[in-house]
mmCIF file of the N, C-alpha and C atoms, coordinates in Angstrom:
data_MODEL
# 
_entry.id   MODEL 
# 
loop_
_atom_site.group_PDB 
_atom_site.id 
_atom_site.type_symbol 
_atom_site.label_atom_id 
_atom_site.label_alt_id 
_atom_site.label_comp_id 
_atom_site.label_asym_id 
_atom_site.label_entity_id 
_atom_site.label_seq_id 
_atom_site.pdbx_PDB_ins_code 
_atom_site.Cartn_x 
_atom_site.Cartn_y 
_atom_site.Cartn_z 
_atom_site.occupancy 
_atom_site.B_iso_or_equiv 
_atom_site.pdbx_formal_charge 
_atom_site.auth_seq_id 
_atom_site.auth_comp_id 
_atom_site.auth_asym_id 
_atom_site.auth_atom_id 
_atom_site.pdbx_PDB_model_num 
ATOM 1   N N  . UNK A 1 1  ? 0.814  -1.199 0.000   1.00 0.00 ? 1  UNK A N  1 
ATOM 2   C CA . UNK A 1 1  ? 0.000  0.000  0.000   1.00 0.00 ? 1  UNK A CA 1 
ATOM 3   C C  . UNK A 1 1  ? 0.864  1.272  0.000   1.00 0.00 ? 1  UNK A C  1 
ATOM 4   N N  . UNK A 1 2  ? 2.009  1.194  0.657   1.00 0.00 ? 2  UNK A N  1 
ATOM 5   C CA . UNK A 1 2  ? 2.886  2.363  0.732   1.00 0.00 ? 2  UNK A CA 1 
ATOM 6   C C  . UNK A 1 2  ? 3.579  2.644  -0.597  1.00 0.00 ? 2  UNK A C  1 
ATOM 7   N N  . UNK A 1 3  ? 3.597  1.682  -1.493  1.00 0.00 ? 3  UNK A N  1 
ATOM 8   C CA . UNK A 1 3  ? 4.267  1.869  -2.773  1.00 0.00 ? 3  UNK A CA 1 
ATOM 9   C C  . UNK A 1 3  ? 3.362  2.472  -3.837  1.00 0.00 ? 3  UNK A C  1 
ATOM 10  N N  . UNK A 1 4  ? 2.074  2.540  -3.591  1.00 0.00 ? 4  UNK A N  1 
ATOM 11  C CA . UNK A 1 4  ? 1.137  3.044  -4.597  1.00 0.00 ? 4  UNK A CA 1 
ATOM 12  C C  . UNK A 1 4  ? 1.356  4.526  -4.863  1.00 0.00 ? 4  UNK A C  1 
ATOM 13  N N  . UNK A 1 5  ? 1.460  5.320  -3.815  1.00 0.00 ? 5  UNK A N  1 
ATOM 14  C CA . UNK A 1 5  ? 1.626  6.766  -3.993  1.00 0.00 ? 5  UNK A CA 1 
ATOM 15  C C  . UNK A 1 5  ? 2.951  7.120  -4.693  1.00 0.00 ? 5  UNK A C  1 
ATOM 16  N N  . UNK A 1 6  ? 4.080  6.561  -4.273  1.00 0.00 ? 6  UNK A N  1 
ATOM 17  C CA . UNK A 1 6  ? 5.316  6.868  -5.013  1.00 0.00 ? 6  UNK A CA 1 
ATOM 18  C C  . UNK A 1 6  ? 5.272  6.385  -6.464  1.00 0.00 ? 6  UNK A C  1 
ATOM 19  N N  . UNK A 1 7  ? 4.646  5.244  -6.713  1.00 0.00 ? 7  UNK A N  1 
ATOM 20  C CA . UNK A 1 7  ? 4.548  4.745  -8.088  1.00 0.00 ? 7  UNK A CA 1 
ATOM 21  C C  . UNK A 1 7  ? 3.691  5.676  -8.938  1.00 0.00 ? 7  UNK A C  1 
ATOM 22  N N  . UNK A 1 8  ? 2.578  6.146  -8.387  1.00 0.00 ? 8  UNK A N  1 
ATOM 23  C CA . UNK A 1 8  ? 1.724  7.078  -9.128  1.00 0.00 ? 8  UNK A CA 1 
ATOM 24  C C  . UNK A 1 8  ? 2.443  8.402  -9.373  1.00 0.00 ? 8  UNK A C  1 
ATOM 25  N N  . UNK A 1 9  ? 3.184  8.858  -8.408  1.00 0.00 ? 9  UNK A N  1 
ATOM 26  C CA . UNK A 1 9  ? 3.945  10.097 -8.567  1.00 0.00 ? 9  UNK A CA 1 
ATOM 27  C C  . UNK A 1 9  ? 5.012  9.943  -9.650  1.00 0.00 ? 9  UNK A C  1 
ATOM 28  N N  . UNK A 1 10 ? 5.693  8.811  -9.667  1.00 0.00 ? 10 UNK A N  1 
ATOM 29  C CA . UNK A 1 10 ? 6.706  8.554  -10.688 1.00 0.00 ? 10 UNK A CA 1 
ATOM 30  C C  . UNK A 1 10 ? 6.077  8.498  -12.079 1.00 0.00 ? 10 UNK A C  1 
ATOM 31  N N  . UNK A 1 11 ? 4.946  7.846  -12.195 1.00 0.00 ? 11 UNK A N  1 
ATOM 32  C CA . UNK A 1 11 ? 4.247  7.769  -13.486 1.00 0.00 ? 11 UNK A CA 1 
ATOM 33  C C  . UNK A 1 11 ? 3.843  9.163  -13.946 1.00 0.00 ? 11 UNK A C  1 
ATOM 34  N N  . UNK A 1 12 ? 3.325  9.976  -13.039 1.00 0.00 ? 12 UNK A N  1 
ATOM 35  C CA . UNK A 1 12 ? 2.924  11.339 -13.385 1.00 0.00 ? 12 UNK A CA 1 
ATOM 36  C C  . UNK A 1 12 ? 4.112  12.164 -13.850 1.00 0.00 ? 12 UNK A C  1 
ATOM 37  N N  . UNK A 1 13 ? 5.232  12.061 -13.138 1.00 0.00 ? 13 UNK A N  1 
ATOM 38  C CA . UNK A 1 13 ? 6.412  12.853 -13.499 1.00 0.00 ? 13 UNK A CA 1 
ATOM 39  C C  . UNK A 1 13 ? 6.983  12.429 -14.840 1.00 0.00 ? 13 UNK A C  1 
ATOM 40  N N  . UNK A 1 14 ? 7.014  11.142 -15.111 1.00 0.00 ? 14 UNK A N  1 
ATOM 41  C CA . UNK A 1 14 ? 7.532  10.674 -16.392 1.00 0.00 ? 14 UNK A CA 1 
ATOM 42  C C  . UNK A 1 14 ? 6.600  11.021 -17.543 1.00 0.00 ? 14 UNK A C  1 
ATOM 43  N N  . UNK A 1 15 ? 5.323  11.062 -17.283 1.00 0.00 ? 15 UNK A N  1 
ATOM 44  C CA . UNK A 1 15 ? 4.333  11.360 -18.314 1.00 0.00 ? 15 UNK A CA 1 
ATOM 45  C C  . UNK A 1 15 ? 4.292  12.849 -18.631 1.00 0.00 ? 15 UNK A C  1 
ATOM 46  N N  . UNK A 1 16 ? 4.698  13.693 -17.711 1.00 0.00 ? 16 UNK A N  1 
ATOM 47  C CA . UNK A 1 16 ? 4.565  15.137 -17.905 1.00 0.00 ? 16 UNK A CA 1 
ATOM 48  C C  . UNK A 1 16 ? 5.698  15.734 -18.734 1.00 0.00 ? 16 UNK A C  1 
ATOM 49  N N  . UNK A 1 17 ? 6.658  14.955 -19.166 1.00 0.00 ? 17 UNK A N  1 
ATOM 50  C CA . UNK A 1 17 ? 7.776  15.501 -19.946 1.00 0.00 ? 17 UNK A CA 1 
ATOM 51  C C  . UNK A 1 17 ? 7.286  16.162 -21.233 1.00 0.00 ? 17 UNK A C  1 
ATOM 52  N N  . UNK A 1 18 ? 6.421  15.487 -21.979 1.00 0.00 ? 18 UNK A N  1 
ATOM 53  C CA . UNK A 1 18 ? 5.919  16.060 -23.226 1.00 0.00 ? 18 UNK A CA 1 
ATOM 54  C C  . UNK A 1 18 ? 5.060  17.287 -22.947 1.00 0.00 ? 18 UNK A C  1 
ATOM 55  N N  . UNK A 1 19 ? 4.337  17.284 -21.843 1.00 0.00 ? 19 UNK A N  1 
ATOM 56  C CA . UNK A 1 19 ? 3.522  18.437 -21.487 1.00 0.00 ? 19 UNK A CA 1 
ATOM 57  C C  . UNK A 1 19 ? 4.414  19.646 -21.204 1.00 0.00 ? 19 UNK A C  1 
ATOM 58  N N  . UNK A 1 20 ? 5.512  19.434 -20.513 1.00 0.00 ? 20 UNK A N  1 
ATOM 59  C CA . UNK A 1 20 ? 6.432  20.516 -20.196 1.00 0.00 ? 20 UNK A CA 1 
ATOM 60  C C  . UNK A 1 20 ? 7.057  21.081 -21.466 1.00 0.00 ? 20 UNK A C  1 
ATOM 61  N N  . UNK A 1 21 ? 7.434  20.214 -22.386 1.00 0.00 ? 21 UNK A N  1 
ATOM 62  C CA . UNK A 1 21 ? 8.014  20.669 -23.646 1.00 0.00 ? 21 UNK A CA 1 
ATOM 63  C C  . UNK A 1 21 ? 6.999  21.495 -24.426 1.00 0.00 ? 21 UNK A C  1 
ATOM 64  N N  . UNK A 1 22 ? 5.766  21.028 -24.478 1.00 0.00 ? 22 UNK A N  1 
ATOM 65  C CA . UNK A 1 22 ? 4.717  21.754 -25.192 1.00 0.00 ? 22 UNK A CA 1 
ATOM 66  C C  . UNK A 1 22 ? 4.432  23.101 -24.560 1.00 0.00 ? 22 UNK A C  1 
ATOM 67  N N  . UNK A 1 23 ? 4.419  23.142 -23.232 1.00 0.00 ? 23 UNK A N  1 
ATOM 68  C CA . UNK A 1 23 ? 4.170  24.401 -22.533 1.00 0.00 ? 23 UNK A CA 1 
ATOM 69  C C  . UNK A 1 23 ? 5.289  25.398 -22.806 1.00 0.00 ? 23 UNK A C  1 
ATOM 70  N N  . UNK A 1 24 ? 6.529  24.922 -22.766 1.00 0.00 ? 24 UNK A N  1 
ATOM 71  C CA . UNK A 1 24 ? 7.665  25.817 -23.025 1.00 0.00 ? 24 UNK A CA 1 
ATOM 72  C C  . UNK A 1 24 ? 7.627  26.336 -24.457 1.00 0.00 ? 24 UNK A C  1 
ATOM 73  N N  . UNK A 1 25 ? 7.256  25.484 -25.410 1.00 0.00 ? 25 UNK A N  1 
ATOM 74  C CA . UNK A 1 25 ? 7.171  25.909 -26.810 1.00 0.00 ? 25 UNK A CA 1 
ATOM 75  C C  . UNK A 1 25 ? 6.075  26.961 -26.974 1.00 0.00 ? 25 UNK A C  1 
ATOM 76  N N  . UNK A 1 26 ? 4.936  26.757 -26.321 1.00 0.00 ? 26 UNK A N  1 
ATOM 77  C CA . UNK A 1 26 ? 3.850  27.726 -26.412 1.00 0.00 ? 26 UNK A CA 1 
ATOM 78  C C  . UNK A 1 26 ? 4.243  29.072 -25.806 1.00 0.00 ? 26 UNK A C  1 
ATOM 79  N N  . UNK A 1 27 ? 4.947  29.035 -24.686 1.00 0.00 ? 27 UNK A N  1 
ATOM 80  C CA . UNK A 1 27 ? 5.372  30.277 -24.051 1.00 0.00 ? 27 UNK A CA 1 
ATOM 81  C C  . UNK A 1 27 ? 6.381  31.016 -24.927 1.00 0.00 ? 27 UNK A C  1 
ATOM 82  N N  . UNK A 1 28 ? 7.269  30.291 -25.595 1.00 0.00 ? 28 UNK A N  1 
ATOM 83  C CA . UNK A 1 28 ? 8.244  30.924 -26.484 1.00 0.00 ? 28 UNK A CA 1 
ATOM 84  C C  . UNK A 1 28 ? 7.544  31.588 -27.657 1.00 0.00 ? 28 UNK A C  1 
ATOM 85  N N  . UNK A 1 29 ? 6.555  30.889 -28.222 1.00 0.00 ? 29 UNK A N  1 
ATOM 86  C CA . UNK A 1 29 ? 5.826  31.462 -29.353 1.00 0.00 ? 29 UNK A CA 1 
ATOM 87  C C  . UNK A 1 29 ? 5.023  32.688 -28.922 1.00 0.00 ? 29 UNK A C  1 
ATOM 88  N N  . UNK A 1 30 ? 4.466  32.649 -27.720 1.00 0.00 ? 30 UNK A N  1 
ATOM 89  C CA . UNK A 1 30 ? 3.731  33.813 -27.226 1.00 0.00 ? 30 UNK A CA 1 
ATOM 90  C C  . UNK A 1 30 ? 4.677  34.997 -27.023 1.00 0.00 ? 30 UNK A C  1 
ATOM 91  N N  . UNK A 1 31 ? 5.867  34.730 -26.513 1.00 0.00 ? 31 UNK A N  1 
ATOM 92  C CA . UNK A 1 31 ? 6.858  35.793 -26.335 1.00 0.00 ? 31 UNK A CA 1 
ATOM 93  C C  . UNK A 1 31 ? 7.287  36.396 -27.657 1.00 0.00 ? 31 UNK A C  1 
ATOM 94  N N  . UNK A 1 32 ? 7.463  35.543 -28.676 1.00 0.00 ? 32 UNK A N  1 
ATOM 95  C CA . UNK A 1 32 ? 7.821  36.061 -29.991 1.00 0.00 ? 32 UNK A CA 1 
ATOM 96  C C  . UNK A 1 32 ? 6.695  36.918 -30.564 1.00 0.00 ? 32 UNK A C  1 
ATOM 97  N N  . UNK A 1 33 ? 5.469  36.510 -30.337 1.00 0.00 ? 33 UNK A N  1 
ATOM 98  C CA . UNK A 1 33 ? 4.335  37.304 -30.807 1.00 0.00 ? 33 UNK A CA 1 
ATOM 99  C C  . UNK A 1 33 ? 4.269  38.656 -30.132 1.00 0.00 ? 33 UNK A C  1 
ATOM 100 N N  . UNK A 1 34 ? 4.559  38.677 -28.828 1.00 0.00 ? 34 UNK A N  1 
ATOM 101 C CA . UNK A 1 34 ? 4.571  39.955 -28.106 1.00 0.00 ? 34 UNK A CA 1 
ATOM 102 C C  . UNK A 1 34 ? 5.692  40.862 -28.609 1.00 0.00 ? 34 UNK A C  1 
ATOM 103 N N  . UNK A 1 35 ? 6.845  40.274 -28.893 1.00 0.00 ? 35 UNK A N  1 
ATOM 104 C CA . UNK A 1 35 ? 7.946  41.080 -29.419 1.00 0.00 ? 35 UNK A CA 1 
ATOM 105 C C  . UNK A 1 35 ? 7.588  41.693 -30.770 1.00 0.00 ? 35 UNK A C  1 
ATOM 106 N N  . UNK A 1 36 ? 6.983  40.907 -31.628 1.00 0.00 ? 36 UNK A N  1 
ATOM 107 C CA . UNK A 1 36 ? 6.593  41.417 -32.942 1.00 0.00 ? 36 UNK A CA 1 
ATOM 108 C C  . UNK A 1 36 ? 5.536  42.505 -32.817 1.00 0.00 ? 36 UNK A C  1 
ATOM 109 N N  . UNK A 1 37 ? 4.606  42.327 -31.901 1.00 0.00 ? 37 UNK A N  1 
ATOM 110 C CA . UNK A 1 37 ? 3.572  43.339 -31.696 1.00 0.00 ? 37 UNK A CA 1 
ATOM 111 C C  . UNK A 1 37 ? 4.182  44.627 -31.154 1.00 0.00 ? 37 UNK A C  1 
ATOM 112 N N  . UNK A 1 38 ? 5.162  44.481 -30.270 1.00 0.00 ? 38 UNK A N  1 
ATOM 113 C CA . UNK A 1 38 ? 5.804  45.666 -29.705 1.00 0.00 ? 38 UNK A CA 1 
ATOM 114 C C  . UNK A 1 38 ? 6.612  46.412 -30.754 1.00 0.00 ? 38 UNK A C  1 
ATOM 115 N N  . UNK A 1 39 ? 7.130  45.704 -31.727 1.00 0.00 ? 39 UNK A N  1 
ATOM 116 C CA . UNK A 1 39 ? 7.914  46.333 -32.780 1.00 0.00 ? 39 UNK A CA 1 
ATOM 117 C C  . UNK A 1 39 ? 7.038  46.811 -33.932 1.00 0.00 ? 39 UNK A C  1 
ATOM 118 N N  . UNK A 1 40 ? 5.762  46.542 -33.857 1.00 0.00 ? 40 UNK A N  1 
ATOM 119 C CA . UNK A 1 40 ? 4.850  47.002 -34.880 1.00 0.00 ? 40 UNK A CA 1 
ATOM 120 C C  . UNK A 1 40 ? 4.808  46.125 -36.114 1.00 0.00 ? 40 UNK A C  1 
ATOM 121 N N  . UNK A 1 41 ? 5.304  44.933 -35.996 1.00 0.00 ? 41 UNK A N  1 
ATOM 122 C CA . UNK A 1 41 ? 5.299  44.012 -37.122 1.00 0.00 ? 41 UNK A CA 1 
ATOM 123 C C  . UNK A 1 41 ? 4.100  43.084 -37.005 1.00 0.00 ? 41 UNK A C  1 
ATOM 124 N N  . UNK A 1 42 ? 3.607  42.659 -38.155 1.00 0.00 ? 42 UNK A N  1 
ATOM 125 C CA . UNK A 1 42 ? 2.582  41.633 -38.148 1.00 0.00 ? 42 UNK A CA 1 
ATOM 126 C C  . UNK A 1 42 ? 3.257  40.335 -38.515 1.00 0.00 ? 42 UNK A C  1 
ATOM 127 N N  . UNK A 1 43 ? 3.250  39.408 -37.584 1.00 0.00 ? 43 UNK A N  1 
ATOM 128 C CA . UNK A 1 43 ? 3.957  38.158 -37.826 1.00 0.00 ? 43 UNK A CA 1 
ATOM 129 C C  . UNK A 1 43 ? 2.992  37.020 -38.073 1.00 0.00 ? 43 UNK A C  1 
ATOM 130 N N  . UNK A 1 44 ? 3.467  36.067 -38.828 1.00 0.00 ? 44 UNK A N  1 
ATOM 131 C CA . UNK A 1 44 ? 2.710  34.848 -39.067 1.00 0.00 ? 44 UNK A CA 1 
ATOM 132 C C  . UNK A 1 44 ? 3.044  33.837 -37.997 1.00 0.00 ? 44 UNK A C  1 
ATOM 133 N N  . UNK A 1 45 ? 2.898  32.606 -38.349 1.00 0.00 ? 45 UNK A N  1 
ATOM 134 C CA . UNK A 1 45 ? 3.209  31.538 -37.407 1.00 0.00 ? 45 UNK A CA 1 
ATOM 135 C C  . UNK A 1 45 ? 4.486  30.841 -37.833 1.00 0.00 ? 45 UNK A C  1 
ATOM 136 N N  . UNK A 1 46 ? 5.538  31.624 -38.079 1.00 0.00 ? 46 UNK A N  1 
ATOM 137 C CA . UNK A 1 46 ? 6.800  31.007 -38.470 1.00 0.00 ? 46 UNK A CA 1 
ATOM 138 C C  . UNK A 1 46 ? 7.389  30.288 -37.257 1.00 0.00 ? 46 UNK A C  1 
ATOM 139 N N  . UNK A 1 47 ? 7.915  29.117 -37.499 1.00 0.00 ? 47 UNK A N  1 
ATOM 140 C CA . UNK A 1 47 ? 8.426  28.275 -36.442 1.00 0.00 ? 47 UNK A CA 1 
ATOM 141 C C  . UNK A 1 47 ? 9.946  28.275 -36.516 1.00 0.00 ? 47 UNK A C  1 
ATOM 142 N N  . UNK A 1 48 ? 10.588 28.834 -35.505 1.00 0.00 ? 48 UNK A N  1 
ATOM 143 C CA . UNK A 1 48 ? 12.026 29.013 -35.572 1.00 0.00 ? 48 UNK A CA 1 
ATOM 144 C C  . UNK A 1 48 ? 12.703 27.953 -34.711 1.00 0.00 ? 48 UNK A C  1 
ATOM 145 N N  . UNK A 1 49 ? 12.870 26.770 -35.278 1.00 0.00 ? 49 UNK A N  1 
ATOM 146 C CA . UNK A 1 49 ? 13.637 25.741 -34.603 1.00 0.00 ? 49 UNK A CA 1 
ATOM 147 C C  . UNK A 1 49 ? 12.957 25.029 -33.460 1.00 0.00 ? 49 UNK A C  1 
ATOM 148 N N  . UNK A 1 50 ? 11.657 25.108 -33.337 1.00 0.00 ? 50 UNK A N  1 
ATOM 149 C CA . UNK A 1 50 ? 10.995 24.403 -32.249 1.00 0.00 ? 50 UNK A CA 1 
ATOM 150 C C  . UNK A 1 50 ? 10.905 22.920 -32.594 1.00 0.00 ? 50 UNK A C  1 
ATOM 151 N N  . UNK A 1 51 ? 11.208 22.069 -31.639 1.00 0.00 ? 51 UNK A N  1 
ATOM 152 C CA . UNK A 1 51 ? 11.119 20.635 -31.924 1.00 0.00 ? 51 UNK A CA 1 
ATOM 153 C C  . UNK A 1 51 ? 9.662  20.210 -32.055 1.00 0.00 ? 51 UNK A C  1 
ATOM 154 N N  . UNK A 1 52 ? 9.407  19.302 -32.947 1.00 0.00 ? 52 UNK A N  1 
ATOM 155 C CA . UNK A 1 52 ? 8.065  18.766 -33.106 1.00 0.00 ? 52 UNK A CA 1 
ATOM 156 C C  . UNK A 1 52 ? 8.088  17.295 -32.758 1.00 0.00 ? 52 UNK A C  1 
ATOM 157 N N  . UNK A 1 53 ? 7.112  16.866 -31.992 1.00 0.00 ? 53 UNK A N  1 
ATOM 158 C CA . UNK A 1 53 ? 7.036  15.483 -31.545 1.00 0.00 ? 53 UNK A CA 1 
ATOM 159 C C  . UNK A 1 53 ? 5.774  14.856 -32.038 1.00 0.00 ? 53 UNK A C  1 
# 
């Protein structure tokens, strides 16, 4: 019974790797959009080296 909680926590942590990568990619794209808006440029959805899984 004592092993259930650590096992579930380990499964959650290993499963969240792709979620973390996706979140970081989204935040980077949002930052690029803000930079373009601040510079007065209209930007598309150009992808500058983001990994795709």
